[in-house]
N, C-alpha and C positions, 0 to 999 in steps of 0.2 A: 620817133622813140622806138628803140629796139630793146627788148627785154628777153631774158631766158625763160625757160618753161615754168619757172617758179614765180616770175613776175619781177625778178631783180633786174635793175637797169643795167644795160650793157653799153649803150651808146645813145646819144642825143644830138639831133640836128635840128636847129631852130630855123624856121623860115618865115617869110611874111605871109599874112592870111590870104593874100591874093594869088599864091602859088599853088598849083595843083599837086596833090600827093604823088601822082605818077611821075611828075617832072623831077621830084626830089628823091626818087629811089637810088639813083646813082650816088649822089652826095652821101645819103644815109648809109648805103652799103660800104662805101669807102670809109666812113667814120667807124662803122661797126667793125670792119676788118682791122683797121689800125688798133682800135681798143682791145681786140681779142687776139691779136697777132696772127690774123688770118685763119683762125680756127673755125669760123662758121661756114658751114656747108649748105645748110637748108634753113630757109625762112618761111614761116607760115604768115600769110598776109590776108586781109579782107578783100572784098570785091573792089574796093577803091584802087587796088593796084593791078587790075587786069589789063591785058594788052602785051603787045609785043616789045613795046619800048621799055617798060619796067622790067620785064623778064630779060631783056638784053643788057640793061644797065646793071642788073644783079649779077648776071652770068659774067660780065666783064671783071667783077670782083671775085669771081670763083664760088658765087652763091647760086643755089637753085631756089627760085621763088615758087612757092606752092600756094595757090589761092584756095581759101576755104570758102565754098559756095553755099548759098541758101539751098534747101531742098526745093524741088520743083513745085510741089504742092504743100504749101505751108499753111497753117491755121494758128493764128495766135503767136505766142512766144515759142521759138524753137531754139534750143540750146545747141549751138554749133561747137564741135570740137576745136579746141585751141583758140577760140574767138574772143573770150573775155579776159585774157591774161593781161593785155595792155591796159585795159579799163580798170582792172583791180589795181594796177600799179599807180594809176592816177589817183585813186581813192586813198 
């Protein structure tokens, strides 16, 4: 699922539960660019999308993938910037 900064749905790519999020970065990025006429340049993602393969798959669609990471020393709940937008969309 790809949403804008307000949580509005931009694109949806449904996959089987046995597929890894990282493996589906390319197809989701392709659907996202088709839905937005290629206007997306930056995507914020959680740590489930770390690694060179998701970054490369996004780059092939003209998207920079920026990972929002947890702080090194966290205690309890830590609110991360841009992190809960998709979860709010589910609600």
